[in-house]
N, C-alpha and C positions, 0 to 999 in steps of 0.2 A: 505492499499500500506504500502511495506517494505520502509526501508529506501534505499536501494540501486536502489529499484525500483523507487523510486522518483528522485533519481542523475539521473538515466539512461533516465525517463521522460524529466526530463529538459534539458539533452544535446540534444537529439532528437528534441526536442521542438526551441533550440537555431538553431541546425544544421539547420533546415528548412530555417532561416529566411538567412542563409548565403548560399543556396542552396544545401545543402545536405540532400541527401533523408532518411526520416525516416529509422533508422533500422540498416543505415551504419556507425555509430560511436559507439562504444564499450568501455563502462565501465564497468571495471574487478572488481571482489571482491577479486581475490586472484592471486599471483605470476603466471606472465608470465614466460616463458622459455626466453623471447629473452630482455627483459628490458622494456617491454610496462608496464606504468603507473598501480595502482590497488590500489583500496580505502580498507580502513578498519575500520569500524564503530565500535566504544566501547565509551561507556558510555558518548554520546553524544560529542563525540571529533572526527571530519573526521580526518583520516590519509591517506594522499597523500605520492605513496611511489610509487620510481622506483628501483627494484630490479632483478638482473641478476645474475642467478644461485648462490642463496643463498647469496650474494653479496648488501646489500642497498647503491647505488649511493645518495638519495638524499629521505627523508622525514619532508615534511610537515604535521605540525597540527594546526587547526583549529575546533570551535566550531560551526561559521558560516557558513551556506548554501550556502550564494552567493559566498564567499570566495573562497569554493571550487571548486564550479560551474565557479568562473573565472579562476582557475588553470586548471581545466580540458579544457576550452573554447580555453585559451591562447596555448594551446598545438597545438589545431586544426587549429587556426587563424596561429601560426607562420608555421605552415606545409605547410599550402595553400598558404601565402604570398613566402614562400620559393619556391615551385611550382612553381607560377607565376613570381618571377625574374627569375628563372633559363630559362624559356619559355619564357621572355622578356628581356633579359639580356640586359645593353646598355654597349657598350664597354669603356673603361677607365673609367668607374663611379664605385664609391665602391656598391656594390650590398645590402648592409644594405639601400642606399635610397628607392629601391623599397619596399624592406625587410619591412621597417617600413612604407612606407608610403598605404602601404597594409592591413598591420597588423591595422591600425588605420581607415582605411574604414573599414574593418571588424568587429572590434570591435563598433564602430559608429550603427552598423546594426544589434547588439548586445543589448547592454546598454553604455548609453552616459557614467557614472559612470566606466564603464570599459574600454571606449575610454581613460576618464583623466586620470586613473592608468596609463595604456598601454601610454601614451604619456609622465607622469612623468617617465615612468622607460627607456623609449628611452632616453630620455634629460639625466638620469643618467649616463646609458652608454654611450652615445655623449659626456658628460665630463672624461669621464674616455679612452674613445678611439672614438675620432674623424674621421671623416671621411676623407678615403685617396683617393682621385681621380689620375687620369691620372697616373695609374700603370700598 
């Protein structure tokens, strides 16, 4: 199995854990025209790249397979949590409350260590930008 196939397989397995049918999650190994992330693998380094029309907006690198999977699934979880919040919006409440709690529930279903990592990221975010309700 090639490294990109191993990544795709793992992403699909994790997707099933949070209710996403096999084959619905795509992992690209070349740039897409719409800024969709893709993975480049070179000399045991995984590069997670967001590029649109030749302009790189974000590039993260790791040699750790689990870290790469966290980045990929974190994007999936954020999209799911944002869609959930949009459909379950609470008036006059900071939308991040629902997004963050949903992200944690989904991450818990994937990996305990990812849930803890996401919790720390959320806490860091809230230190810089606390919730603002009643707006």
